[in-house]
Structure formats: structure tokens, C-alpha cells
RODO-2510 file (C-alpha; in nm, 4 decimals, decimal comma):
residues 125
     n   res          X          Y          Z
     1     m     0,2977     0,0313     2,3910
     2     a    -0,0748     0,0890     2,4030
     3     s    -0,3196     0,3547     2,3030
     4     a    -0,5551     0,4175     2,5929
     5     n    -0,8472     0,4866     2,3623
     6     h    -0,7784     0,2457     2,0740
     7     e    -1,1394     0,1276     2,0637
     8     q    -1,2544     0,4876     2,0156
     9     d    -1,0072     0,5599     1,7368
    10     s    -1,1654     0,5825     1,3939
    11     y    -1,1191     0,3072     1,1377
    12     v    -1,3060     0,3181     0,8088
    13     f    -1,3763    -0,0591     0,8086
    14     n    -1,5003    -0,2789     1,0918
    15     r    -1,2921    -0,5380     1,2754
    16     g    -1,5230    -0,8389     1,2583
    17     h    -1,4676    -1,1837     1,1088
    18     k    -1,5444    -1,0720     0,7510
    19     s    -1,2937    -0,7885     0,7776
    20     t    -1,0293    -1,0267     0,9080
    21     v    -1,0926    -1,2588     0,6129
    22     r    -1,0765    -0,9590     0,3754
    23     l    -0,7420    -0,8432     0,5148
    24     n    -0,5922    -1,1910     0,4991
    25     y    -0,7241    -1,2399     0,1439
    26     q    -0,5678    -0,9078     0,0393
    27     h    -0,2389    -1,0242     0,1884
    28     f    -0,2398    -1,3539    -0,0047
    29     w    -0,3521    -1,1786    -0,3236
    30     m    -0,0685    -0,9257    -0,3010
    31     k     0,1870    -1,1976    -0,2208
    32     q     0,0688    -1,4002    -0,5207
    33     l     0,0744    -1,0931    -0,7458
    34     c     0,4247    -0,9818    -0,6402
    35     g     0,5785    -1,3203    -0,5710
    36     y     0,7458    -1,2121    -0,2466
    37     l     0,6867    -1,0542     0,0948
    38     i     0,9914    -0,8264     0,0778
    39     h     1,1439    -0,7310    -0,2560
    40     p     1,4346    -0,9689    -0,3284
    41     t     1,6830    -0,6820    -0,3728
    42     i     1,6396    -0,5820    -0,0068
    43     p     1,8898    -0,7755     0,2078
    44     t     1,7114    -0,9612     0,4882
    45     q     1,9543    -1,2308     0,6000
    46     s     2,1323    -1,0320     0,8706
    47     p     2,0886    -1,2274     1,1947
    48     n     1,9902    -0,9075     1,3796
    49     i     1,7570    -0,7555     1,1215
    50     r     1,4697    -0,5520     1,2671
    51     i     1,1526    -0,4971     1,0688
    52     a     0,8446    -0,2881     1,1460
    53     d     0,5017    -0,3459     0,9930
    54     i     0,2832    -0,0355     1,0229
    55     g    -0,0923    -0,0987     1,0109
    56     t    -0,0346    -0,4712     1,0647
    57     g    -0,4075    -0,5547     1,0878
    58     t    -0,4300    -0,9285     1,1491
    59     g    -0,0529    -0,9692     1,1763
    60     i    -0,0491    -1,2026     0,8756
    61     w     0,2463    -1,0304     0,7061
    62     p     0,4867    -1,0516     1,0035
    63     l     0,3680    -1,4064     1,0777
    64     e     0,4543    -1,5251     0,7275
    65     l     0,7736    -1,3215     0,7092
    66     s     0,9036    -1,4755     1,0313
    67     h     0,9402    -1,8083     0,8469
    68     e     1,1628    -1,6490     0,5810
    69     l     1,4037    -1,4754     0,8183
    70     p     1,6654    -1,5969     1,0633
    71     g     1,5133    -1,6903     1,3991
    72     t     1,7099    -1,4056     1,5560
    73     a     1,5332    -1,1436     1,3421
    74     r     1,2775    -0,9233     1,5156
    75     i     0,9522    -0,8183     1,3537
    76     d     0,7308    -0,5618     1,5267
    77     g     0,3756    -0,5104     1,4039
    78     f     0,1883    -0,1923     1,4948
    79     d    -0,1834    -0,1276     1,4641
    80     i    -0,4327     0,1091     1,6213
    81     s    -0,6319    -0,1855     1,7571
    82     p    -0,5405    -0,5386     1,8683
    83     a    -0,8915    -0,6637     1,7845
    84     q    -0,7715    -0,8706     1,4867
    85     y    -0,4428    -0,9919     1,6329
    86     p    -0,3950    -1,3648     1,6815
    87     h    -0,3500    -1,4771     2,0397
    88     r    -0,0008    -1,4026     2,1729
    89     n     0,0645    -1,7767     2,2214
    90     w     0,0250    -1,8304     1,8458
    91     l     0,3018    -1,5850     1,7556
    92     p     0,6563    -1,6945     1,6757
    93     a     0,9116    -1,5748     1,9318
    94     n     1,0487    -1,3140     1,6900
    95     v     0,7117    -1,1427     1,6237
    96     i     0,5725    -0,8847     1,8647
    97     l     0,2447    -0,7047     1,7957
    98     h     0,1924    -0,3626     1,9513
    99     v    -0,1002    -0,1229     1,9797
   100     h    -0,0070     0,2169     1,8406
   101     n    -0,1759     0,4858     1,6337
   102     a     0,0538     0,5440     1,3349
   103     f    -0,0503     0,9105     1,3277
   104     a     0,0920     0,9639     1,6768
   105     p     0,4649     0,9975     1,7369
   106     f     0,6418     0,6712     1,8094
   107     p     0,8285     0,6398     2,1392
   108     q     1,2012     0,7053     2,1025
   109     e     1,2833     0,3351     2,1562
   110     y     1,1303     0,2629     1,8111
   111     v     1,2847     0,5527     1,6183
   112     g     1,5763     0,4722     1,3871
   113     v     1,6091     0,1067     1,4905
   114     y     1,4492    -0,0666     1,1906
   115     d     1,6237    -0,1957     0,8799
   116     v     1,2920    -0,2255     0,6929
   117     v     0,9612    -0,0476     0,7522
   118     h     0,6650    -0,2063     0,5759
   119     v     0,3443    -0,0122     0,5010
   120     r     0,0766    -0,1590     0,2754
   121     f    -0,2871    -0,0710     0,2025
   122     f    -0,2711     0,2299     0,4315
   123     l    -0,5834     0,4370     0,3667
   124     l    -0,6401     0,7942     0,4753
   125     p    -0,9811     0,9613     0,5035
***
């Protein structure tokens, strides 16, 4: 799924190297502060679990989470721009990163299919 004008969509920060480092640092800081990626009371060991990460940024959260879940789990990351995504060849088989504006309706194929929807550091103007 792709937004035809993702490069024209507004984003309050830039997408350069320093911003990528900032996003990844925030991820590691939050993981260290909380002690987990998904709260331990949320069941995640179902072999067919589906998880969505909205505003995935660099994809660091789904990348790390993929190592904690069964290999049959599916994690979809969504962001308005793919500019900070790692190369597709670097992604585990169960992680797929999509281009989608979270303020636009999601296609029906993504509605009601997720067991967990993750949203973190989502800023609104």
C-alpha cells in the first residue's frame, strides 16, 4: 500500500541521519525505561498473532519484536514515508513495512485483523 504523495506529506521533523538516530535512541530509551516491547500481560505467543505498528519510523520496534515472537507471527509497520526504512533485504520474513498515512482510512484488508496495534510517540500538530 503506498501513498502517491508521501514525500509531500507534512512531518514536523526531518528524515535525515540525525532524525533516524533520534528515533532509534528514543526506542532504546523507552525499552530500557519500560523493560519490554509489549506489556507482559498481553499474550503474544499465538503462532498466528498479527501486530500493527502505526508510525513505525525506522522500523526498529517491529524488527526487535520479531525476535521475541514465533516465526509465524506477522508484524506490519506503517509510516507516511519509507525514507527511514531499512532495506527490504534486511527485514525478517515476518516483518513487512508499508507506506500509509495514518490519518487516511486503511484499506479493508487491514481492518480488524490485528491482535495488537502499537502506537508510540505519535505527535499531532
